[in-house]
Legacy VTK file of the C-alpha trace (Angstrom):
# vtk DataFile Version 3.0
C-alpha trace
ASCII
DATASET POLYDATA
POINTS 118 float
-62.212 55.162 -56.029
-62.236 51.503 -55.669
-58.088 51.660 -54.855
-58.777 54.416 -52.176
-60.530 52.484 -50.063
-58.242 49.499 -50.346
-55.667 50.919 -47.938
-58.290 51.889 -45.448
-59.938 48.264 -45.366
-56.028 47.254 -44.779
-55.350 49.706 -41.662
-58.881 48.521 -40.836
-58.424 44.834 -40.794
-54.817 45.275 -39.279
-55.955 47.255 -36.149
-58.353 44.500 -35.514
-56.192 42.035 -35.501
-53.882 43.557 -33.190
-56.450 44.115 -30.504
-57.808 39.989 -31.165
-55.193 38.682 -28.732
-54.431 39.191 -24.930
-51.681 41.182 -23.673
-50.420 41.685 -20.413
-50.515 45.917 -19.909
-49.715 45.349 -16.195
-48.044 42.841 -13.862
-47.136 42.398 -10.119
-44.079 40.778 -11.134
-42.715 44.252 -11.943
-44.085 46.203 -9.225
-43.869 43.594 -6.284
-41.441 40.867 -6.831
-42.076 37.894 -5.112
-39.885 37.385 -1.907
-37.467 34.618 -1.265
-39.401 30.930 0.609
-42.644 33.262 0.774
-46.050 31.920 -1.153
-47.138 34.686 -3.272
-49.678 36.084 -5.479
-49.223 37.431 -8.844
-51.513 40.055 -10.558
-51.406 40.201 -14.390
-53.869 42.369 -16.204
-54.442 41.893 -19.693
-55.977 44.041 -22.605
-59.322 41.769 -22.753
-61.329 39.801 -20.530
-59.618 35.980 -20.376
-61.072 32.766 -20.229
-59.871 31.296 -17.420
-61.413 28.046 -17.880
-59.748 27.551 -21.160
-56.606 28.883 -20.158
-52.883 27.730 -18.338
-50.408 28.886 -16.538
-47.149 27.001 -15.866
-43.932 27.814 -13.499
-40.657 27.036 -15.156
-37.763 26.475 -13.148
-34.209 25.298 -13.846
-33.833 22.562 -16.188
-36.784 23.993 -18.086
-39.102 21.904 -15.449
-42.628 22.986 -15.617
-45.374 22.364 -13.717
-49.097 24.079 -13.392
-50.035 26.786 -11.087
-53.623 27.302 -9.973
-55.094 30.918 -10.820
-58.294 32.561 -11.308
-59.976 35.535 -12.289
-59.031 38.856 -10.756
-61.381 41.627 -9.674
-60.312 44.092 -12.303
-61.473 43.488 -15.977
-58.924 41.225 -17.814
-57.174 40.006 -14.346
-55.513 36.941 -13.644
-54.367 35.930 -10.281
-51.347 33.199 -10.401
-50.693 31.252 -6.738
-47.024 31.015 -6.478
-45.851 28.478 -3.980
-42.869 29.265 -1.486
-39.737 29.710 -4.233
-36.019 30.265 -3.487
-33.964 32.716 -5.059
-33.532 32.187 -8.598
-34.403 32.585 -12.360
-38.015 31.758 -13.320
-40.637 32.111 -15.388
-44.549 31.959 -16.033
-45.568 30.358 -19.378
-48.900 31.537 -20.203
-51.256 30.169 -22.596
-54.491 32.193 -22.378
-57.716 32.499 -24.398
-59.348 36.012 -24.878
-62.995 36.364 -24.439
-63.150 36.606 -28.363
-61.301 32.991 -28.449
-57.792 33.900 -29.860
-54.968 31.970 -28.081
-51.886 33.792 -26.918
-49.045 32.228 -25.891
-46.233 34.661 -23.420
-43.510 33.385 -21.518
-42.763 36.231 -18.441
-39.365 35.623 -16.778
-39.128 36.814 -12.943
-36.100 37.110 -10.526
-36.639 35.896 -6.551
-33.796 37.801 -5.305
-31.875 36.732 -2.004
-31.534 38.255 1.219
-29.622 41.723 0.731
LINES 1 119
118 0 1 2 3 4 5 6 7 8 9 10 11 12 13 14 15 16 17 18 19 20 21 22 23 24 25 26 27 28 29 30 31 32 33 34 35 36 37 38 39 40 41 42 43 44 45 46 47 48 49 50 51 52 53 54 55 56 57 58 59 60 61 62 63 64 65 66 67 68 69 70 71 72 73 74 75 76 77 78 79 80 81 82 83 84 85 86 87 88 89 90 91 92 93 94 95 96 97 98 99 100 101 102 103 104 105 106 107 108 109 110 111 112 113 114 115 116 117
């Protein structure tokens, strides 16, 4: 009977670890990419509540230059709204270091493009 319980405990432990980190489940970058040379608000929806006071969002530009961006909690549970400055067409990334409400740190880089005129 002891050997039967071990796989169950292992599976439950792995499931709890998988849910311990904040993961982006939706992003406005996918549905509404920023327009060139216009400020924008980017909505990132995580699978858990985010401690915004302990988190950080950096804009990464060409040459691996990084600068912090202002952000705040959104209206939805787990939503973070990032303020993007006006940016010319090009390739960019958001480097995220977010703390889930349970204290686990998640680091992620989310690439995005700003397209030029059509």
